[in-house]
C-alpha positions as a Markdown table, in Angstrom:
| # | Residue | x | y | z |
|---|---|---|---|---|
| 1 | Met | 101.9 | -63.9 | 181.0 |
| 2 | Leu | 99.0 | -66.3 | 180.6 |
| 3 | Glu | 95.6 | -65.4 | 182.1 |
| 4 | Pro | 94.8 | -67.2 | 185.4 |
| 5 | Thr | 91.8 | -68.9 | 183.8 |
| 6 | Ala | 94.0 | -70.4 | 181.1 |
| 7 | Ile | 96.5 | -71.6 | 183.7 |
| 8 | Gln | 93.8 | -73.3 | 185.7 |
| 9 | Leu | 92.4 | -74.9 | 182.5 |
| 10 | Leu | 95.8 | -76.2 | 181.5 |
| 11 | Gln | 96.5 | -77.7 | 184.9 |
| 12 | Lys | 93.0 | -79.2 | 185.1 |
| 13 | Thr | 93.1 | -80.7 | 181.6 |
| 14 | Leu | 96.5 | -82.4 | 182.3 |
| 15 | Lys | 95.4 | -83.6 | 185.7 |
| 16 | Thr | 92.2 | -85.1 | 184.2 |
| 17 | Ser | 94.2 | -87.0 | 181.6 |
| 18 | Ile | 96.4 | -88.4 | 184.3 |
| 19 | Ser | 93.4 | -89.3 | 186.6 |
| 20 | Asn | 91.7 | -91.1 | 183.6 |
| 21 | Lys | 95.0 | -93.1 | 183.1 |
| 22 | Glu | 95.4 | -91.8 | 179.6 |
| 23 | Ile | 99.0 | -90.9 | 180.5 |
| 24 | Ala | 101.2 | -91.5 | 183.6 |
| 25 | Gly | 102.6 | -87.9 | 183.7 |
| 26 | Ala | 104.0 | -85.1 | 181.7 |
| 27 | Asn | 105.9 | -81.9 | 181.4 |
| 28 | Phe | 104.3 | -78.9 | 179.6 |
| 29 | Met | 105.9 | -75.6 | 178.6 |
| 30 | Ile | 104.9 | -72.4 | 176.8 |
| 31 | Ile | 107.5 | -70.0 | 175.4 |
| 32 | Lys | 106.2 | -66.6 | 174.1 |
| 33 | Asp | 108.4 | -64.1 | 172.3 |
| 34 | Gly | 111.5 | -66.0 | 173.5 |
| 35 | Arg | 110.5 | -66.0 | 177.2 |
| 36 | Glu | 109.1 | -69.0 | 179.2 |
| 37 | Val | 105.6 | -67.9 | 180.3 |
| 38 | Phe | 104.4 | -71.2 | 181.7 |
| 39 | Tyr | 105.7 | -74.5 | 182.9 |
| 40 | His | 103.8 | -77.3 | 184.6 |
| 41 | Glu | 104.6 | -80.9 | 185.6 |
| 42 | Asp | 102.2 | -83.5 | 187.0 |
| 43 | Gly | 102.0 | -87.3 | 187.4 |
| 44 | Phe | 104.6 | -90.0 | 187.5 |
| 45 | Ala | 107.8 | -91.0 | 185.7 |
| 46 | Asp | 107.6 | -94.4 | 187.4 |
| 47 | Ile | 104.1 | -95.4 | 188.8 |
| 48 | Glu | 105.4 | -98.5 | 190.4 |
| 49 | Ala | 108.1 | -96.7 | 192.4 |
| 50 | Gly | 106.0 | -93.6 | 193.0 |
| 51 | Arg | 108.7 | -91.5 | 191.3 |
| 52 | Arg | 107.1 | -88.3 | 190.0 |
| 53 | Ile | 107.8 | -86.4 | 186.8 |
| 54 | Thr | 110.2 | -83.5 | 187.4 |
| 55 | Arg | 111.6 | -80.7 | 185.3 |
| 56 | Asp | 114.8 | -82.7 | 184.6 |
| 57 | Ser | 113.0 | -86.0 | 183.7 |
| 58 | Ile | 114.4 | -87.5 | 180.6 |
| 59 | Phe | 112.2 | -88.7 | 177.8 |
| 60 | Arg | 112.7 | -90.7 | 174.6 |
| 61 | Leu | 111.9 | -88.4 | 171.7 |
| 62 | Tyr | 111.4 | -91.1 | 169.0 |
| 63 | Ser | 110.2 | -89.1 | 165.9 |
| 64 | Met | 110.8 | -85.8 | 167.5 |
| 65 | Thr | 114.4 | -86.8 | 166.7 |
| 66 | Lys | 113.7 | -86.1 | 163.0 |
| 67 | Pro | 113.8 | -82.3 | 163.0 |
| 68 | Val | 117.2 | -82.5 | 164.7 |
| 69 | Thr | 118.3 | -84.7 | 161.9 |
| 70 | Ala | 116.9 | -82.2 | 159.3 |
| 71 | Thr | 118.9 | -79.5 | 161.1 |
| 72 | Ala | 122.1 | -81.5 | 160.8 |
| 73 | Val | 121.5 | -81.9 | 157.0 |
| 74 | Met | 120.8 | -78.2 | 156.7 |
| 75 | Met | 124.2 | -77.5 | 158.3 |
| 76 | Leu | 125.9 | -79.6 | 155.7 |
| 77 | Leu | 123.9 | -77.8 | 153.0 |
| 78 | Glu | 125.1 | -74.4 | 154.2 |
| 79 | Arg | 128.7 | -75.6 | 154.1 |
| 80 | Gly | 128.4 | -76.7 | 150.5 |
| 81 | Ala | 129.1 | -80.3 | 151.6 |
| 82 | Ile | 126.0 | -81.7 | 150.0 |
| 83 | Asp | 123.5 | -80.9 | 147.2 |
| 84 | Leu | 119.9 | -81.8 | 147.9 |
| 85 | Phe | 119.7 | -83.5 | 144.5 |
| 86 | Asp | 122.7 | -85.7 | 145.3 |
| 87 | Pro | 121.7 | -89.4 | 144.8 |
| 88 | Val | 121.7 | -91.2 | 148.1 |
| 89 | Ser | 123.9 | -93.9 | 146.4 |
| 90 | Arg | 126.8 | -91.4 | 146.4 |
| 91 | Tyr | 127.0 | -91.9 | 150.2 |
| 92 | Ile | 125.1 | -95.1 | 150.8 |
| 93 | Pro | 126.0 | -97.7 | 148.0 |
| 94 | Gly | 123.0 | -99.9 | 148.7 |
| 95 | Phe | 120.8 | -97.3 | 147.1 |
| 96 | Lys | 122.2 | -98.1 | 143.6 |
| 97 | Asn | 120.0 | -100.0 | 141.1 |
| 98 | Gln | 116.8 | -99.8 | 143.1 |
| 99 | Gln | 113.4 | -101.1 | 142.3 |
| 100 | Ala | 109.9 | -99.8 | 143.1 |
| 101 | Glu | 106.6 | -101.6 | 143.4 |
| 102 | Lys | 104.1 | -100.9 | 140.5 |
| 103 | Asn | 100.9 | -102.8 | 140.1 |
| 104 | Gly | 102.3 | -105.5 | 142.4 |
| 105 | Glu | 105.5 | -106.0 | 140.4 |
| 106 | Leu | 109.0 | -104.6 | 141.1 |
| 107 | Val | 110.3 | -102.4 | 138.3 |
| 108 | Pro | 113.6 | -100.4 | 138.0 |
| 109 | Val | 113.2 | -96.8 | 139.2 |
| 110 | Ser | 113.3 | -94.1 | 136.6 |
| 111 | Arg | 115.6 | -92.0 | 138.9 |
| 112 | Glu | 117.5 | -92.6 | 142.1 |
| 113 | Val | 116.3 | -91.5 | 145.5 |
| 114 | Asp | 118.0 | -88.2 | 146.4 |
| 115 | Ile | 118.5 | -86.3 | 149.7 |
| 116 | His | 115.6 | -84.0 | 148.8 |
| 117 | Asp | 113.3 | -87.1 | 148.7 |
| 118 | Leu | 114.5 | -88.2 | 152.2 |
| 119 | Leu | 113.9 | -84.8 | 153.7 |
| 120 | Asn | 110.3 | -84.7 | 152.5 |
| 121 | Met | 109.5 | -88.4 | 152.9 |
| 122 | Thr | 108.9 | -88.8 | 149.2 |
| 123 | Ser | 111.6 | -91.5 | 148.9 |
| 124 | Gly | 109.3 | -94.6 | 148.8 |
| 125 | Leu | 110.9 | -95.9 | 152.1 |
| 126 | Thr | 108.4 | -97.0 | 154.7 |
| 127 | Tyr | 108.3 | -98.3 | 158.3 |
| 128 | Gly | 106.4 | -101.4 | 157.3 |
| 129 | Gly | 103.2 | -102.6 | 155.7 |
| 130 | Thr | 101.7 | -105.2 | 153.4 |
| 131 | Asp | 103.5 | -104.3 | 150.2 |
| 132 | Lys | 106.9 | -105.6 | 149.2 |
| 133 | Ala | 108.7 | -102.5 | 150.6 |
| 134 | Gly | 106.8 | -102.8 | 153.9 |
| 135 | Gln | 107.5 | -106.5 | 154.2 |
| 136 | Tyr | 111.2 | -105.9 | 153.6 |
| 137 | Ala | 111.3 | -103.1 | 156.2 |
| 138 | Asp | 109.5 | -105.2 | 158.7 |
| 139 | Ala | 112.1 | -108.0 | 158.3 |
| 140 | Leu | 115.0 | -105.6 | 158.5 |
| 141 | Phe | 113.7 | -104.1 | 161.8 |
| 142 | Gln | 113.2 | -107.7 | 163.1 |
| 143 | Glu | 116.9 | -108.4 | 162.3 |
| 144 | Leu | 117.9 | -105.1 | 163.9 |
| 145 | Ser | 116.1 | -106.0 | 167.1 |
| 146 | Ser | 117.4 | -109.5 | 167.2 |
| 147 | Arg | 121.0 | -108.3 | 166.9 |
| 148 | Leu | 120.5 | -105.3 | 169.3 |
| 149 | Asn | 122.0 | -107.1 | 172.4 |
| 150 | Gly | 124.3 | -109.5 | 170.7 |
| 151 | Asp | 128.0 | -109.4 | 169.7 |
| 152 | Asn | 127.3 | -108.0 | 166.2 |
| 153 | Pro | 124.7 | -105.2 | 166.5 |
| 154 | Met | 123.7 | -103.4 | 163.3 |
| 155 | Ser | 125.3 | -100.0 | 162.7 |
| 156 | Thr | 123.7 | -96.8 | 161.4 |
| 157 | Leu | 125.4 | -97.2 | 158.1 |
| 158 | Glu | 124.7 | -100.9 | 157.7 |
| 159 | Phe | 121.0 | -100.3 | 158.4 |
| 160 | Ala | 120.8 | -97.6 | 155.8 |
| 161 | Asn | 122.7 | -99.6 | 153.3 |
| 162 | Arg | 120.4 | -102.6 | 153.8 |
| 163 | Leu | 117.3 | -100.3 | 153.5 |
| 164 | Gly | 118.6 | -99.2 | 150.1 |
| 165 | Glu | 119.0 | -102.8 | 148.9 |
| 166 | Gly | 115.3 | -103.3 | 149.4 |
| 167 | Pro | 112.3 | -102.3 | 147.2 |
| 168 | Leu | 110.6 | -98.9 | 147.4 |
| 169 | Ser | 106.8 | -98.5 | 147.8 |
| 170 | Phe | 106.7 | -96.1 | 144.8 |
| 171 | Glu | 108.9 | -94.2 | 142.4 |
| 172 | Pro | 111.0 | -91.6 | 144.1 |
| 173 | Gly | 109.2 | -88.3 | 144.2 |
| 174 | Ser | 105.9 | -89.7 | 143.0 |
| 175 | Ser | 104.1 | -89.7 | 146.4 |
| 176 | Trp | 104.5 | -89.3 | 150.1 |
| 177 | Gln | 104.8 | -92.0 | 152.8 |
| 178 | Tyr | 106.0 | -91.7 | 156.4 |
| 179 | Gly | 109.0 | -94.0 | 156.9 |
| 180 | Thr | 112.7 | -94.5 | 157.5 |
| 181 | Ser | 114.0 | -91.6 | 155.4 |
| 182 | Ala | 115.5 | -89.8 | 158.5 |
| 183 | Asp | 117.5 | -92.9 | 159.5 |
| 184 | Val | 119.2 | -92.7 | 156.1 |
| 185 | Leu | 119.8 | -89.0 | 156.5 |
| 186 | Gly | 121.6 | -89.7 | 159.8 |
| 187 | Ala | 123.8 | -92.2 | 157.9 |
| 188 | Ile | 124.5 | -89.6 | 155.2 |
| 189 | Val | 125.7 | -87.2 | 157.9 |
| 190 | Glu | 128.0 | -89.9 | 159.1 |
| 191 | Ala | 129.3 | -90.5 | 155.6 |
| 192 | Val | 129.8 | -86.8 | 154.8 |
| 193 | Ser | 131.3 | -85.7 | 158.1 |
| 194 | Gly | 133.5 | -88.7 | 158.7 |
| 195 | Met | 132.1 | -88.8 | 162.3 |
| 196 | Arg | 129.6 | -91.1 | 164.0 |
| 197 | Tyr | 126.2 | -89.4 | 163.9 |
| 198 | Ser | 126.2 | -89.0 | 167.7 |
| 199 | Glu | 129.6 | -87.3 | 167.5 |
| 200 | Phe | 128.4 | -84.8 | 164.8 |
| 201 | Leu | 125.3 | -83.9 | 166.8 |
| 202 | Ala | 127.3 | -83.5 | 170.1 |
| 203 | Lys | 129.9 | -81.3 | 168.4 |
| 204 | Glu | 127.7 | -79.3 | 166.1 |
| 205 | Ile | 124.3 | -79.0 | 167.8 |
| 206 | Phe | 124.1 | -80.2 | 171.4 |
| 207 | Gly | 127.3 | -78.7 | 172.6 |
| 208 | Pro | 126.9 | -75.3 | 171.1 |
| 209 | Leu | 123.2 | -75.1 | 172.3 |
| 210 | Gly | 124.1 | -76.4 | 175.8 |
| 211 | Met | 121.8 | -79.5 | 175.4 |
| 212 | Gln | 123.6 | -81.5 | 178.1 |
| 213 | Asp | 120.9 | -84.2 | 178.5 |
| 214 | Thr | 120.4 | -85.1 | 174.9 |
| 215 | Gly | 121.9 | -88.1 | 173.1 |
| 216 | Phe | 121.5 | -91.7 | 171.9 |
| 217 | Ser | 122.2 | -93.2 | 175.3 |
| 218 | Leu | 122.5 | -92.3 | 179.0 |
| 219 | Pro | 125.4 | -92.5 | 181.3 |
| 220 | Glu | 124.7 | -94.4 | 184.5 |
| 221 | Glu | 124.3 | -91.3 | 186.6 |
| 222 | Lys | 121.4 | -90.0 | 184.5 |
| 223 | Arg | 119.4 | -93.2 | 184.1 |
| 224 | Ser | 117.4 | -92.7 | 187.3 |
| 225 | Arg | 115.8 | -89.7 | 185.6 |
| 226 | Leu | 114.5 | -91.6 | 182.6 |
| 227 | Ala | 110.7 | -91.7 | 182.5 |
| 228 | Asn | 109.1 | -95.2 | 182.1 |
| 229 | Ile | 107.0 | -96.0 | 179.1 |
| 230 | Tyr | 103.3 | -97.0 | 179.7 |
| 231 | Gln | 100.7 | -98.6 | 177.4 |
| 232 | Glu | 97.0 | -98.9 | 177.6 |
| 233 | Asp | 95.7 | -101.8 | 179.7 |
| 234 | Lys | 92.0 | -102.7 | 179.9 |
| 235 | Glu | 92.2 | -103.7 | 183.5 |
| 236 | Ala | 94.9 | -101.5 | 185.1 |
| 237 | Gly | 94.5 | -98.5 | 182.7 |
| 238 | Leu | 98.2 | -98.3 | 182.2 |
| 239 | Lys | 100.9 | -100.9 | 182.4 |
| 240 | Leu | 104.7 | -100.8 | 181.9 |
| 241 | Tyr | 106.1 | -101.2 | 178.4 |
| 242 | Thr | 109.7 | -102.3 | 178.1 |
| 243 | Asp | 110.3 | -103.4 | 174.5 |
| 244 | Ser | 113.1 | -101.8 | 172.4 |
| 245 | His | 111.0 | -100.5 | 169.5 |
| 246 | Leu | 112.6 | -99.6 | 166.1 |
| 247 | Gly | 116.1 | -100.7 | 167.3 |
| 248 | Val | 116.2 | -98.1 | 170.1 |
| 249 | His | 117.2 | -99.5 | 173.5 |
| 250 | Cys | 114.3 | -99.1 | 175.9 |
| 251 | Gln | 116.5 | -98.4 | 179.0 |
| 252 | Met | 119.0 | -96.3 | 177.0 |
| 253 | Asp | 121.6 | -98.0 | 179.2 |
| 254 | Arg | 124.3 | -98.9 | 176.7 |
| 255 | Glu | 126.1 | -97.1 | 173.9 |
| 256 | Ala | 123.9 | -97.2 | 170.8 |
| 257 | Val | 125.6 | -98.8 | 167.7 |
| 258 | Phe | 122.5 | -98.1 | 165.6 |
| 259 | Glu | 122.0 | -94.3 | 166.1 |
| 260 | Ser | 118.6 | -93.7 | 164.6 |
| 261 | Gly | 118.2 | -90.3 | 162.9 |
| 262 | Gly | 114.5 | -90.9 | 162.9 |
| 263 | Ala | 113.9 | -92.1 | 166.5 |
| 264 | Gly | 116.9 | -92.5 | 168.7 |
| 265 | Leu | 117.4 | -89.5 | 170.9 |
| 266 | Val | 116.5 | -88.9 | 174.5 |
| 267 | Ser | 116.1 | -85.3 | 176.0 |
| 268 | Thr | 114.6 | -83.1 | 178.6 |
| 269 | Ile | 112.0 | -80.4 | 178.1 |
| 270 | Asp | 114.6 | -77.7 | 178.8 |
| 271 | Asp | 117.0 | -79.2 | 176.2 |
| 272 | Ala | 114.2 | -79.5 | 173.7 |
| 273 | Ala | 113.3 | -75.9 | 174.4 |
| 274 | Lys | 116.8 | -74.8 | 173.5 |
| 275 | Phe | 116.5 | -76.5 | 170.1 |
| 276 | Thr | 113.0 | -75.1 | 169.3 |
| 277 | Thr | 114.1 | -71.6 | 170.5 |
| 278 | Met | 117.1 | -71.8 | 168.1 |
| 279 | Leu | 114.7 | -72.4 | 165.2 |
| 280 | Met | 112.3 | -69.6 | 166.4 |
| 281 | Asn | 115.4 | -67.3 | 166.6 |
| 282 | Gln | 116.2 | -67.9 | 162.9 |
| 283 | Gly | 119.0 | -70.3 | 163.7 |
| 284 | Ser | 120.7 | -68.8 | 166.7 |
| 285 | Leu | 120.6 | -69.0 | 170.5 |
| 286 | Asn | 122.6 | -67.1 | 173.1 |
| 287 | Gly | 125.0 | -65.8 | 170.5 |
| 288 | Val | 125.5 | -69.2 | 168.8 |
| 289 | Gln | 124.4 | -69.4 | 165.2 |
| 290 | Leu | 123.8 | -72.9 | 163.9 |
| 291 | Leu | 121.8 | -72.0 | 160.8 |
| 292 | Lys | 121.3 | -68.8 | 158.7 |
| 293 | Pro | 117.8 | -67.3 | 158.7 |
| 294 | Arg | 117.3 | -68.1 | 155.0 |
| 295 | Thr | 118.1 | -71.8 | 155.7 |
| 296 | Val | 115.6 | -71.9 | 158.6 |
| 297 | Gln | 113.0 | -70.3 | 156.4 |
| 298 | Tyr | 113.5 | -73.1 | 153.8 |
| 299 | Met | 113.6 | -75.8 | 156.4 |
| 300 | Thr | 110.3 | -74.7 | 157.9 |
| 301 | Ser | 108.4 | -74.3 | 154.6 |
| 302 | Ala | 106.0 | -76.8 | 153.1 |
| 303 | Gly | 107.9 | -78.9 | 150.6 |
| 304 | Leu | 105.4 | -81.1 | 148.9 |
| 305 | Thr | 104.1 | -80.9 | 145.3 |
| 306 | Ala | 100.4 | -81.2 | 144.6 |
| 307 | Trp | 100.6 | -84.9 | 143.8 |
| 308 | Gln | 102.9 | -85.6 | 146.8 |
| 309 | Gln | 100.4 | -83.8 | 149.0 |
| 310 | Gln | 97.7 | -86.3 | 148.0 |
| 311 | Gly | 99.7 | -89.0 | 149.9 |
| 312 | Phe | 100.1 | -86.8 | 152.9 |
| 313 | Asp | 96.4 | -85.8 | 152.9 |
| 314 | Ser | 95.5 | -89.4 | 153.9 |
| 315 | Trp | 96.7 | -88.5 | 157.4 |
| 316 | His | 93.3 | -87.4 | 158.7 |
| 317 | Ser | 94.5 | -85.8 | 162.0 |
| 318 | Leu | 96.8 | -83.5 | 160.0 |
| 319 | Cys | 94.2 | -81.9 | 157.8 |
| 320 | Gly | 95.2 | -78.3 | 157.0 |
| 321 | His | 98.9 | -79.2 | 157.0 |
| 322 | Ser | 101.6 | -80.1 | 154.6 |
| 323 | Tyr | 105.1 | -81.5 | 155.2 |
| 324 | Gly | 108.7 | -80.5 | 154.7 |
| 325 | Asn | 112.1 | -81.3 | 156.1 |
| 326 | Gln | 110.8 | -83.9 | 158.6 |
| 327 | Met | 108.1 | -81.6 | 160.0 |
| 328 | Arg | 104.4 | -80.8 | 159.7 |
| 329 | Ile | 103.7 | -77.3 | 158.4 |
| 330 | Met | 100.2 | -75.7 | 159.0 |
| 331 | Thr | 99.1 | -74.3 | 155.6 |
| 332 | Asn | 95.4 | -73.8 | 156.2 |
| 333 | Pro | 94.4 | -73.2 | 159.9 |
| 334 | Gly | 90.7 | -73.3 | 158.9 |
| 335 | Gln | 91.0 | -76.9 | 157.8 |
| 336 | Ala | 93.0 | -78.1 | 160.8 |
| 337 | Gly | 91.6 | -80.1 | 163.6 |
| 338 | Cys | 92.9 | -77.7 | 166.2 |
| 339 | Leu | 93.6 | -74.0 | 166.7 |
| 340 | Gly | 96.8 | -72.8 | 165.2 |
| 341 | Gly | 98.8 | -70.4 | 163.1 |
| 342 | Gln | 99.6 | -70.1 | 159.4 |
| 343 | Gly | 103.2 | -71.4 | 159.0 |
| 344 | Glu | 103.2 | -73.2 | 162.3 |
| 345 | Tyr | 105.6 | -76.2 | 162.3 |
| 346 | Gly | 106.9 | -79.0 | 164.5 |
| 347 | Trp | 106.6 | -82.7 | 165.0 |
| 348 | Asp | 105.9 | -85.4 | 167.7 |
| 349 | Gly | 107.2 | -88.8 | 168.7 |
| 350 | Trp | 105.7 | -92.3 | 168.9 |
| 351 | Leu | 105.7 | -92.0 | 172.7 |
| 352 | Gly | 104.0 | -88.6 | 172.7 |
| 353 | Ala | 106.9 | -86.1 | 173.0 |
| 354 | Tyr | 105.6 | -83.0 | 171.0 |
| 355 | Phe | 106.6 | -79.5 | 170.0 |
| 356 | Thr | 105.2 | -76.8 | 167.8 |
| 357 | Asn | 106.6 | -73.4 | 166.8 |
| 358 | Ser | 104.2 | -70.7 | 165.6 |
| 359 | Pro | 106.3 | -67.8 | 164.3 |
| 360 | Gln | 103.4 | -65.5 | 163.6 |
| 361 | Asp | 102.4 | -65.8 | 167.3 |
| 362 | Gly | 106.0 | -65.9 | 168.7 |
| 363 | Leu | 104.8 | -69.1 | 170.4 |
| 364 | Thr | 106.4 | -72.5 | 171.2 |
| 365 | Ile | 104.5 | -75.3 | 173.0 |
| 366 | Leu | 106.4 | -78.3 | 174.3 |
| 367 | Phe | 104.8 | -81.4 | 175.8 |
| 368 | Met | 106.8 | -84.4 | 177.1 |
| 369 | Val | 105.1 | -87.7 | 177.8 |
| 370 | Gln | 105.9 | -91.5 | 177.4 |
| 371 | Lys | 102.9 | -93.4 | 176.2 |
| 372 | Lys | 103.1 | -96.2 | 173.6 |
| 373 | Asp | 101.6 | -95.4 | 170.2 |
| 374 | Ala | 100.8 | -91.9 | 171.4 |
| 375 | Gly | 101.9 | -89.4 | 168.7 |
| 376 | Thr | 99.7 | -86.4 | 168.9 |
| 377 | Met | 97.0 | -87.3 | 171.5 |
| 378 | Pro | 93.6 | -85.7 | 172.2 |
| 379 | Val | 95.1 | -84.2 | 175.4 |
| 380 | Thr | 97.9 | -82.6 | 173.3 |
| 381 | Arg | 95.3 | -80.9 | 171.1 |
| 382 | Lys | 93.2 | -79.9 | 174.1 |
| 383 | Leu | 96.2 | -78.2 | 175.8 |
| 384 | Arg | 97.2 | -76.4 | 172.7 |
| 385 | Asn | 93.6 | -75.2 | 172.0 |
| 386 | Ile | 93.6 | -73.6 | 175.5 |
| 387 | Val | 96.9 | -71.9 | 174.7 |
| 388 | Phe | 96.0 | -70.6 | 171.2 |
| 389 | Ser | 92.5 | -69.5 | 172.2 |
| 390 | Ser | 94.1 | -67.4 | 175.0 |
| 391 | Leu | 96.5 | -65.5 | 172.8 |
């Protein structure tokens, strides 16, 4: 159990963040050696209606979707259905005959993007930016959004195929850049399995783990549990945000046609805990084995070469970390900007949903929040510093 002092500090730190209108509300959970040792909720899921955060509040995961997608790919790997050096064009034809930007010009790539590149974000795909690849991605996301509520919404496979038809920021494997790689991985799972991505996840991951509140959309009876998104506002402190970012329906109130492997899932803290505990248990939970221990070991290891790491090292708040299979991996705790453990891994989302697993400590931390442009926030690091310092 946590010491009473640590519990008081966690509750006070979270309450202070809510009082300062940094966040509207949050769920926070600590699991130690497979057992929940702390859970706390505070604040609002809907400020305007006075609806408070509860344990069954539903949150948009955004990029915390990515480790789920990596798990799906690892399941295909274990079954011999894919090879990590398979060219993406084998499954997504748009990735044939690609070009990459070099010195401001587009030149043919020396080798095709492969699945390994996608897993480690070394593909040259990006979320946007000023270079040709970034401009292409921006335009594609604008089209995705404009078609979202129309008669012809873009599908998972169409989006991935269109991405492949655009330029890359760099030669595959030559650097690291955070981007749309996981969306393409979701489309590959569709192509290989012959199922919609949502169907594969429901059958192979969510069903077996008992994750009943996780998916790409919400049935009507669950929508009242969805937490609102808030953004910073100079006058009010926080104001409601309702845009559908990256092609993900803000209200999750209709079946998704574009099922984003990089950003599309919603979940609860208890469902997320089932997924993170499965990884901590070397691929199994309650007698269900999704992945073999050797596969989990591979999936949670740093995957970047020395020159790829140089691209990742520009992410200042992730000093002391590397990257692999859609997750951060702590490689040097002494260089990190927060307390942590060697080999600790996890990821967060654009709206602040966050998890970390530290195998050497037998520790999982989960933090669920909905704040625009949040990622890993100062309050997230404050909370985890309290936890790690009390071990």
